[in-house]
N, C-alpha and C positions, 0 to 999 in steps of 0.2 A: 453584506459584502458580495459583490459579483465576481465571478472568476470564469475564465474560459478554460476549455479542455486542455489547450496547449499550455496554459499556466499551471494546471494541476500536475501535468506530467513532469517528472524529474524533481518533485518536491520530496524532501526527506521525511520518512515515516518513523516516528519514535513511540515506543511503548511508555505509557504513563506510569505504570507500576515499577518498572526497573530502570527507565531512562535509556534503555538499549535502542540503538539505531537499527531498525529492521531492514532498511534499504531505501530505495527510491521508487516512486510510482512509475511503473512501466506501461500500464494499460488500465482501462476502465471498462467495466461491464455494464451495459444498459439493458433494461427491459423495453423492447421496441414498442410493445403494445401500449404501455403506460407512459413511456418517456422518462421513467425514473432511473436514477443511478442505483445499481444493485451492489457492486463491490469494486474495490481497488485491487490491482494485481501488482505484486512486486516480483520481478523476474529473479530466478535463482542465480546464484553466483557461480562462475565457472570454477571447476576443480582442476588443479594442475595445468593452468594456462589453457583450459578448454579441451585438453587431451582426454580427460575422463568424464566428459559431459559436464553437467551443472547440478547444483542443488535444486531441490524442488521449489517451484514457484509458491509464493505466499498469497493467498486470496483472503482479503479482509472484507467481511460483509459491511454494508453501509451502516448497520446498527451498532457496530463496534467503533465507529469513528467519533471521537469526542470533540475535536476542534480542528478546523482547517485554517491555518495561519498563512502569513505571507510567504514563509519559507519552509514550514514544516506542517505535518499532519500528525496529530496525537491520537493514538489508539488506546481505548479505555478498558476493554474487557481482557481479563487474564485468560488466555487460551494457549494452545500448543505453540504458537509462534511467538508468544510474549511470555518468556519463562522467568 
């Protein structure tokens, strides 16, 4: 399956272990030298309408991604963001 970067953005990210929706892909990190994708970034949610900043961004390493589907990305490893 081929996918463009624009198509990856705004896909829903779900933890396989709990079924919890972690958020939506906001950005992608690449290794420029090798051209490989390093991680996906989910931007933190605003606190109190953005008045008190936002929660911390979630960085998901490429090795933790189980499946990239047409609408969702499944994360397989049980880590601090997938409780």
